[in-house]
Structure formats: structure tokens, C-alpha cells
C-alpha positions as CSV (number, residue, x, y, z in Angstrom):
1,M,0.0,0.0,0.0
2,R,2.8,2.4,0.9
3,L,4.5,1.8,-2.5
4,T,1.2,2.4,-4.3
5,A,0.8,5.7,-2.5
6,V,4.3,6.8,-3.4
7,F,3.7,5.8,-7.0
8,L,0.5,7.8,-7.1
9,S,2.2,10.8,-5.6
10,L,4.9,10.6,-8.3
11,L,2.3,10.4,-11.0
12,A,0.5,13.4,-9.5
13,F,3.8,15.4,-9.4
14,A,4.6,14.5,-13.0
15,A,1.2,15.7,-14.1
16,Q,1.8,19.2,-12.9
17,P,2.7,21.8,-15.5
18,A,6.5,22.4,-15.8
19,A,7.7,25.4,-14.0
20,A,8.3,28.4,-16.3
21,E,12.0,29.0,-16.8
22,S,13.6,32.4,-16.4
23,S,16.2,33.6,-18.9
24,P,19.8,33.1,-17.8
25,S,20.4,36.9,-17.9
26,L,17.7,37.3,-15.3
27,W,18.7,34.5,-12.8
28,N,19.8,37.1,-10.3
29,L,16.4,38.8,-10.6
30,E,14.7,35.4,-10.2
31,R,16.6,34.8,-6.9
32,Q,15.7,38.2,-5.7
33,L,12.0,37.7,-6.5
34,S,12.1,34.2,-4.9
35,F,13.4,35.8,-1.7
36,L,10.7,38.4,-1.8
37,V,8.0,35.8,-2.3
38,A,9.4,33.6,0.4
39,G,9.4,36.5,2.8
40,S,5.8,37.4,2.0
41,S,3.0,36.2,4.4
42,G,0.8,35.5,1.4
43,D,0.8,33.5,-1.8
44,V,2.4,35.4,-4.7
45,G,2.8,34.7,-8.4
46,I,4.9,36.8,-10.8
47,A,5.7,36.8,-14.5
48,A,7.5,39.5,-16.6
49,L,8.7,39.6,-20.2
50,D,10.8,42.1,-22.2
51,L,8.8,42.7,-25.4
52,N,11.9,43.7,-27.3
53,N,14.3,40.7,-26.7
54,G,12.0,38.0,-25.2
55,T,13.9,37.6,-21.9
56,S,11.5,36.7,-19.1
57,V,11.3,35.8,-15.4
58,S,8.7,33.8,-13.6
59,I,8.0,32.9,-10.0
60,R,5.1,30.5,-9.6
61,G,4.1,31.7,-13.1
62,N,2.0,28.6,-13.9
63,E,-0.2,28.7,-10.8
64,P,-3.7,30.0,-11.3
65,F,-4.8,33.1,-9.3
66,P,-8.2,34.9,-9.3
67,M,-8.1,37.7,-11.9
68,A,-10.6,39.9,-10.2
69,S,-10.8,43.2,-12.2
70,T,-7.7,42.4,-14.3
71,V,-10.2,40.4,-16.5
72,K,-11.5,43.8,-17.7
73,V,-8.5,43.9,-20.1
74,A,-9.8,40.8,-21.8
75,V,-13.4,42.3,-22.0
76,A,-12.0,45.4,-23.5
77,A,-9.9,43.5,-26.0
78,L,-12.8,41.4,-27.3
79,Y,-15.0,44.5,-27.7
80,L,-12.2,46.3,-29.6
81,S,-11.6,43.3,-31.8
82,Q,-15.2,43.5,-32.9
83,V,-14.7,47.3,-33.5
84,D,-11.8,46.3,-35.7
85,H,-14.0,44.0,-37.7
86,G,-16.8,46.6,-38.1
87,R,-19.3,44.8,-35.9
88,R,-19.3,47.4,-33.2
89,S,-18.2,51.0,-32.7
90,L,-16.9,53.0,-29.7
91,D,-19.7,55.4,-30.5
92,D,-22.4,52.7,-30.1
93,T,-25.0,53.5,-27.4
94,I,-25.4,50.6,-24.9
95,S,-28.0,50.9,-22.1
96,G,-28.1,54.6,-22.7
97,Q,-24.3,55.2,-22.6
98,S,-21.6,55.3,-25.2
99,A,-19.3,52.3,-25.5
100,R,-16.4,54.7,-25.2
101,G,-17.7,56.0,-21.9
102,L,-18.3,52.5,-20.6
103,M,-14.8,51.5,-21.6
104,E,-13.3,54.5,-19.8
105,R,-15.2,53.8,-16.7
106,M,-14.2,50.1,-16.8
107,L,-10.5,50.6,-17.3
108,I,-9.7,53.9,-15.6
109,H,-12.0,53.6,-12.6
110,S,-12.6,49.8,-12.6
111,D,-16.3,50.3,-12.7
112,N,-18.0,47.0,-12.3
113,Q,-21.4,48.0,-13.6
114,A,-19.9,49.4,-16.8
115,T,-18.0,46.1,-17.2
116,D,-21.1,44.0,-16.9
117,I,-22.9,46.2,-19.4
118,L,-20.1,45.8,-22.0
119,L,-19.8,42.1,-21.1
120,K,-23.5,41.5,-21.8
121,N,-23.3,43.3,-25.1
122,I,-20.5,41.1,-26.4
123,G,-22.2,37.9,-25.4
124,G,-21.3,37.3,-21.7
125,P,-18.3,35.6,-20.0
126,R,-18.4,32.6,-22.2
127,S,-17.8,34.7,-25.3
128,V,-14.7,36.2,-23.8
129,H,-13.4,32.8,-22.7
130,D,-14.1,31.2,-26.1
131,W,-12.5,34.1,-28.0
132,L,-9.3,33.8,-25.9
133,Q,-9.2,30.0,-26.4
134,Q,-9.8,30.3,-30.2
135,N,-6.9,32.7,-30.4
136,G,-4.5,30.4,-28.5
137,V,-4.6,32.3,-25.2
138,T,-4.7,29.4,-22.7
139,G,-4.4,29.5,-18.9
140,V,-7.1,32.2,-18.6
141,R,-10.7,31.4,-17.5
142,V,-13.6,33.7,-17.8
143,D,-16.7,32.2,-16.2
144,R,-18.9,34.8,-14.4
145,T,-20.0,38.4,-14.7
146,I,-18.5,40.8,-12.1
147,A,-21.8,40.8,-10.3
148,Q,-21.9,37.0,-10.1
149,L,-18.2,36.9,-9.0
150,L,-18.9,39.3,-6.1
151,S,-22.1,37.7,-5.0
152,D,-20.7,34.1,-4.9
153,P,-19.0,32.9,-1.7
154,R,-15.3,34.0,-1.7
155,D,-12.8,31.2,-2.6
156,L,-9.4,32.5,-3.6
157,W,-8.4,29.1,-4.8
158,D,-11.4,28.7,-7.1
159,R,-10.2,28.0,-10.7
160,R,-13.1,30.0,-12.1
161,D,-12.2,33.4,-13.4
162,S,-8.5,32.8,-12.9
163,S,-5.3,33.3,-14.8
164,T,-1.7,32.2,-14.3
165,P,0.8,35.0,-14.3
166,Q,2.4,33.6,-17.4
167,A,-1.0,33.5,-19.2
168,M,-1.8,37.1,-18.3
169,V,1.6,38.2,-19.6
170,E,0.9,36.2,-22.8
171,L,-2.5,37.9,-23.2
172,L,-0.9,41.3,-22.8
173,R,2.0,40.4,-25.2
174,R,-0.5,39.4,-27.9
175,I,-2.5,42.6,-27.3
176,Y,0.7,44.7,-27.6
177,K,1.9,42.9,-30.7
178,A,-1.5,43.6,-32.4
179,D,-2.1,39.9,-32.7
180,L,-5.6,40.1,-31.1
181,I,-6.6,43.7,-31.9
182,K,-5.4,46.2,-34.5
183,P,-2.6,48.7,-33.7
184,E,-5.2,51.6,-33.4
185,S,-7.3,49.6,-30.9
186,R,-4.1,48.6,-29.1
187,N,-3.0,52.2,-28.7
188,Y,-6.5,53.2,-27.5
189,L,-6.5,50.4,-24.9
190,L,-3.0,51.3,-23.6
191,G,-4.0,54.9,-23.5
192,L,-6.8,54.1,-21.1
193,M,-4.6,51.8,-19.0
194,S,-2.1,54.6,-18.7
195,R,-4.9,56.7,-17.0
196,C,-5.7,53.9,-14.5
197,E,-6.8,55.6,-11.2
198,T,-6.8,52.6,-9.0
199,G,-3.9,50.9,-7.2
200,K,-1.4,53.7,-7.2
201,N,0.4,51.8,-4.3
202,R,1.1,48.8,-6.5
203,I,3.2,48.6,-9.7
204,R,3.7,52.4,-9.9
205,A,4.5,53.0,-6.3
206,L,8.3,52.5,-6.2
207,L,9.3,53.0,-9.8
208,P,11.4,56.1,-10.7
209,T,9.3,59.2,-11.0
210,G,7.9,59.6,-14.5
211,T,8.2,56.0,-15.5
212,P,5.5,55.3,-18.1
213,V,3.1,52.6,-16.8
214,E,-0.1,51.2,-18.4
215,H,-1.8,48.8,-16.0
216,K,-5.0,47.3,-14.6
217,T,-5.6,46.4,-11.0
218,G,-7.7,43.7,-9.5
219,T,-9.0,43.5,-5.9
220,L,-11.1,41.1,-3.8
221,D,-11.1,40.5,0.0
222,G,-7.7,38.8,0.5
223,L,-6.6,39.3,-3.1
224,T,-4.5,42.1,-4.7
225,D,-3.5,42.0,-8.4
226,D,-1.8,44.3,-10.8
227,V,-0.9,43.7,-14.5
228,G,0.4,45.8,-17.3
229,F,3.4,47.4,-19.0
230,I,6.4,49.3,-17.7
231,T,8.5,51.3,-20.2
232,M,12.2,51.3,-19.5
233,P,14.5,54.4,-20.1
234,D,15.8,52.9,-23.3
235,G,12.3,52.3,-24.6
236,H,12.0,48.5,-23.9
237,R,8.6,47.6,-22.7
238,I,8.3,45.1,-19.9
239,V,5.0,43.2,-19.5
240,V,4.3,42.4,-15.8
241,A,1.7,40.4,-13.9
242,V,1.8,40.1,-10.1
243,F,-1.0,38.3,-8.3
244,A,-1.0,38.1,-4.4
245,R,-3.6,36.4,-2.2
246,G,-3.7,35.9,1.5
247,G,-1.3,37.4,4.0
248,T,-0.8,41.1,4.7
249,N,0.5,44.2,2.9
250,R,0.0,42.8,-0.6
251,P,0.2,46.2,-2.3
252,R,3.7,46.7,-0.9
253,T,4.8,43.2,-2.1
254,I,3.6,44.1,-5.6
255,A,5.4,47.4,-5.5
256,E,8.6,45.8,-4.4
257,A,8.3,43.1,-7.1
258,A,7.7,45.8,-9.7
259,R,10.8,47.7,-8.7
260,A,12.9,44.6,-8.6
261,I,11.7,43.8,-12.1
262,Y,12.5,47.3,-13.3
263,D,16.0,47.2,-11.9
264,G,16.6,43.6,-12.9
265,F,15.6,44.1,-16.5
266,A,17.5,47.4,-16.7
267,S,20.7,45.5,-15.6
268,A,20.1,42.7,-18.1
269,I,19.5,45.2,-20.9
270,A,22.8,47.1,-20.1
271,R,24.9,43.9,-19.6
272,P,25.4,43.0,-23.3
273,F,27.0,46.4,-23.8
274,T,29.2,46.4,-20.8
275,T,30.3,42.8,-20.4
276,G,29.9,41.2,-23.8
277,T,27.3,38.7,-22.5
278,F,24.0,38.3,-24.3
279,S,20.4,37.5,-23.5
280,R,18.3,35.1,-25.5
């Protein structure tokens, strides 16, 4: 019986997704983030990617976390993809309001009612989920409206309405590269994310003054998220996703992770020109 139990445990371990690998040039950053996560009282997942050279870092990047309001980026992207194909317009009137106004409320102020109005208009949560899957964005689940999510009993380990940090980074990468929406829609979406009024104590908090950031926050009782783009001094854009559940002082953990990512990628970018090493 004991051997059988051990065998089953090994099978279960083997069935787990492989841990995301960090680029060699970012191993120091990986160690720093690992130390930060280990010192946190909560459960933290991190992923980041340089859109210019493809270097990346990940800590628990394949573990699902609740998206909370970060899902609003996916809702916006689906609506904008339909604008791109002429099926909708930002000037459309929906429930007595312009789609443009609803989009601003959703992304700048994280307005839940505006989100659910847009979500209903594009076919509901299943439409967003299916669109992501059809476009090869896996690891992201969209199951409920915001109203349903908030009214259901809170379970921060529920796989519904979740994303891994790596999957969220991939979604943002595909948006930025204009794979999912056209460049004009991409620029509009990033413009709204740059005006985000929520979570100023998260990704933005410890970055150098004036650092351009386009982001979207997510918050539930016991959960704090922030995802988006950081632009480095040389113009490299870094995609970042940090999810934190449980424990205390989650915004500070996200802020410290974002600053470590900024410094770590800046060092990796500079290293090829100062030491002759290279990043893949």
C-alpha cells in the first residue's frame, strides 16, 4: 500500500505543469523575487517579459490566481476586436451610454457595472473565454460576470475566473503585438490603461518618477493584483503580472516586485554592452 501511495504521488507530481524557466540573464532577478515571495506572508505569483528581446522571469508563473478586475483587459480587447471587424463601434449606445464612456469607466475607474454592461453586449463571460481560447490564449478562464463573482462565496483558490501570471503576460503580449486587436485599438486600450486611477500603491509606487506605466488592477477580499506594461528608459517595454492572495501588505509586495523587475531588466539590458554577454 505504501509503494502504491508513493507511485501515485509521483504520478500526480509528474502531471503538474512544468515550472516556467527564467532567462539566464535574469537569474539574479529570479533569486531576488524568490526571496521576496518567500518573505511574504501570502501567496504570490509573478511573471515578466521584455517585449523587445524576449527575456523573461517567472515565480510560480504557472499557478492560477483569481483575476478579479484584471479580467477587464480581456473584456475590452474582445470589444475592440469587434470594433476592428466593423461589428461594433466605440460610439455605439449601450444601455443609454456610449461604449467609449463605458470603456473609460471600466479601465480607468474599474467600474463593475460598466464592465457587466459591456460584457453582456459582447455575449457574456463565455464569449470572452471562447475568444481567448480560439486565439490560443490558454491559462485564462472567464466564467462569471463581475456581479456574479462578487455575490458568490469567496474562494481565492477557485479555478473559475482565474489566470496564471504567465498566461496574463501572454495575453498582454498578444495585445501589444497587435495579434488580437489592430494597432489603433491597441493604442487606444493602452492609453486608457495609462490613465488607471486605482492601485497607485502597486506597480507604480516604487518606480522612478515619470516611468510610463499602463496597467489594470484587481482587488477582492484577501486578493490584490496588478498587471500591465512598464517602459524602461531605453524604450524597452516590460510586461508584468503580479498576483497576491492571503497574508498582509499585498500592495507593498507588488510594488517591491515591480521595482525589482525594473532594476533587474535594466541591468540585463545594459549587460550586453558592458560585459559582452547576451540575452536570449
